[in-house]
N, C-alpha and C positions, 0 to 999 in steps of 0.2 A: 375577655382580655386580649389585646392585640400584642403579640410578642414580636420583637424585632432582635436581630443579631448585631452586635456592636464589638468592634475589635480596635487594638492599638498597635498599629503597624510600625510605630517608631521603636517598639521594643525589639524589632528584628523580624523583617518579613519582606519577601520578593513579591512582585506583582503576581507571579504564578501562584503563590500561597494565598494572597488575597482573593484572586479569582476562584480558586478551589473552594475557598470558605463561602464565598458569595454564591457560587452555583450550589453548594450543599444546603445553603439557607434558602435558596430560591426552590430547590427541590423538596426541601422539608416543608415547604408551605408557610414560612415566615414571611411577614408583610414587607419587611425592609431589611437592608444591609448597610449599616452605618459604620464609618471609621472616625477615629480621632483626627484631629488636625494639629500635629506636633512635629517639631523639627530636631528633637533631641530625646533620646532614650531616658528612662527614669530608672533608678536603682542600679543593681549590679549586673544586669544583663549586658551582653556585648553590644546589642543593637545592630549587628551586622545583617544585611549589607549597608545599612544606613537609613536615614529617613526618606520618605517619599512625599511628594506634593499631593495633598489631598485631592485637589480639583483636577489634576492631571490624571490621577488614578481613577476618580470617579467618571471621568470622560471616557477612559478605556472600559470601565465596567458597564457604561451605558450601552456600549456596542456588544459586549461580550455576555450580557444577560438579556432577559426578554420580559420578565414581569415584575421582578421584585423593585421596590422603591429603594432610592440611594440618597445618602446624604451625610452630614457631619455633625459630630458632637465634640466640641463646637469649633468652628472656625473662629480665629482671633481677630478682632478688628485691628490688631496691631499689624498683622501680616501683609494686608493688602489695601490699596486705595479703594474707596467704595465704588467709584465708576467701573474701573477694570473688573472688580469683583462682580458687580452686577452683570457685566458682559459675560464672564466666565460662566456664572451660574445659569444664565439664560442659553448659553451655548450647550451646556451639559443638559439641560432641560430639553432641548430640541434633539440632542443625540439619543436621548433616553425615551423620546416620544412622551415627555410629560411625566417623569418618574422621579424628579429630584426635589429634595427639601433642603432648605438652608438653615443650619444651626449657627448662630453668630453670638459671640460673647466678647467680653472686654479683654480676655487674656490674663494669665496669672503666673505663667512658668518663666521666671526671669532668667534662668540659665540658658534656655534655648535662644532668647533674644541676644544675649551676650555672645554665644557661640557663633551666630550667623550675622551679626551686625545689624540687628532689627532694634530701633529704639524702644525703650521700655519706660514710659513716663509714669508719673504717679497714679495711684488708684483713681483719684478724682478725674484726671485728665483722660485716662483710659476709657472711663464711663462717658465722659463728654463726647469723646470720639465715637464711642459705640453709638450714642444716641444720634449723633449727626449721621453716621453711616446708615443706620436703619431708616432715617428720614430721606436720605439720598436714594438708597436702593429701592425702596418702596416707591419713591416719587418717580424714579426712572422707569421702573415697570409699569406704573399706572398712568403715565402720560400718554394720551392719545396720539395716534400716528401722524396726525396733522398738526401736532403741537411740539414745543420744545420745552426742556426743563432747566430751570435755573435755581441755584441755591447759594446763599451766602451765610456761611456759618463762621465760628471761630477758628475752626480747623480745616475746613474744606470749602471751596468756591467753585460752583460750576456755572458756565455762562452759555445759555441757549444750546444745551445738549441736545441732539436728535433723539436721544433716549433709545437708542437701538443697540442690539436687537431686543425684541420682545420675547419673553419666555412663552413656551406652549401652554402652560397652565394659566388660567385667568382667575382672579386678576394678576396672580403671581404664585409661584411656588410656595408652599407652606413655610413659615418662619417659626423657628424654635429658639426660645430664649430660655436659659437655665442658669442654675447656680444657687448659692446659699445666702446671697445679700439680702438684708432685711428691709432695705427701703428703695434703692434705685432700680434693683433687679425686678421686683414685683411691678413697680411703676412702668418700667419699659415693657415687661411682658403684657400688662393690661393695655398698653397702647399700641404695640406692634405685633404681638405673637399670636400665632394660631394655636401653639402648644407650649406649655411651661414644663420644663424638666428640672427634677432634683437629682443630682448624681450621688450616688453612694452615702445615703443618709439613713438613719434608723426612722422607724415609725413615728416616734414622738416628734422629731424635728419635722419631718414631712407634714404632720397635722399642723403644726405651728405655722410652717411656711405657707402652706396652702391657705390657711386662715388670712396671712398677710396678702396673698395675691387676690383673694376674694374682696378684701377691703380696697385694695388698689383698683379693681375693676369697678367697684361701686363708686369710687371717687371719680373715675373716668367716665361714668354713665354707660358702663358696658355690663351686660349681664354675665355674671361669673362663670356660669355654665357654658358659655360659648367659647371658653379657653380650655382646651384639652390638658388634662393633667398627666404626666408621665414620670417614671423614675428610671435610673440606669443602676443595676446592681451586678456585682460579679456573680457568675454562674458556675457552680461545681457540683454537678448531679452526677449520681452513680447508681448502678443497679443494686450494689451492696455496699457495706461500709469499707471493704477493701478497695473497691473502685473509687469511692469518694476520697479516700485517704491518698490513693495513688495520683489522682487528678490534682489535689491540693499541693502535694509534694512537688509535682511538676511545674507549677506555677509559683512555688515558693510561699504558699500561704498556710496558715494554721486552720484546721478544720473547725474547730470550735469558733474561732473569729469569723470564718465565713458563714456558719450557721447563724451567728448573732447578727451579722451585718451584711450579708449577701443572700443569695439563693443557693443553699447547700445542702446535700443530703440525698435521700432517696426522692424518686419523682413525687411521691405522696408528700413528703415534707416541703418540697419546692412549691407544690400546688397549694398547700396550706398557708405557706408564707405569702404567695401571691394573693390569696384570699383576704390576708390582713391588709394588704395595700389596697385592694379593691374597695374595702370598706371606707377608706378614706377618699375615694373618688377617682383613684388612679385607673385609667382605662388603657394605659399602654406601658409596657416594660421593655427596656433595652437590656438584653441578656449579654453582659460582657464575657467574651470568650477570650481568654489570655493565651491559651494554647492553641494557636491558629491551625496547627496540623492535626488536631484531634476532631476529625470530622465525625467519628463515632459519637462524640459528645453531643454535637449538633443533631445527629439522627436520633439519639435518646431523648433529647429535649422535644424533638418534633413529635416522635411517636408515643411517649409516655406522659408528656406534660401538656404540650399543645393541644394534642387530640382529645385529652381529658377535658380541657378548659372549653373546647368547642361544644 
């Protein structure tokens, strides 16, 4: 099982806090450090010092880390035009010597759009835009150096783009598509994604959703096993019940709820829950760390969970 660290900086984090967590993740042997891409806090936290731009942050982390892979769960297609986004991701891929992955979704958090003047169209239109963005971004990256790229869609038009710069990874950085959608999400994953991710969902839902993805792959004449399956779950691990309770209280969560819907409890309990997801074909898990200053938590997950899974 491939374990990755995932954080939510919009809840309140400086770059130095993100860097410390990324370095602890790298030192702990985790394969990747991912962050959300949001512009507004959620819940009752202060959110100070305020949101940070995911791709600006990842560009800095690309230079301040050496091994760990970097990416987003998930950049919203409403936030950026596809051409400039392709440039940004390719640039960060170069800065990191080929360690970047692009998670891209339709977007869902209306309040952040209202707060920062970002248009928030209907669900159908957001998915239409997402599909065009995926076509454009992959098209730009896959265009040969001696050719140009053009695209005429309902929402975006590109005319003879030089399709530069190219990312370091070939044919392009891995693309992650995730979500709970029953129809369009599986179809887009089957068409464009290297990885399909289900965030914060129980085992039964994951089983159903992976079956939908398998069906979409077969409809697209793609081998279902070629699409990596992953999940994202809140992590709250402790050496004993007291430590688990303390960590749960710090992030404002109920222990029983975390045990039912996340990865919570002793290292042994966490390993057992990971095993249940592995039986569904999951080969990668994003451990959501909500207390970004609790580097001991990352160390415990590394030494007691990741080491055992190896």
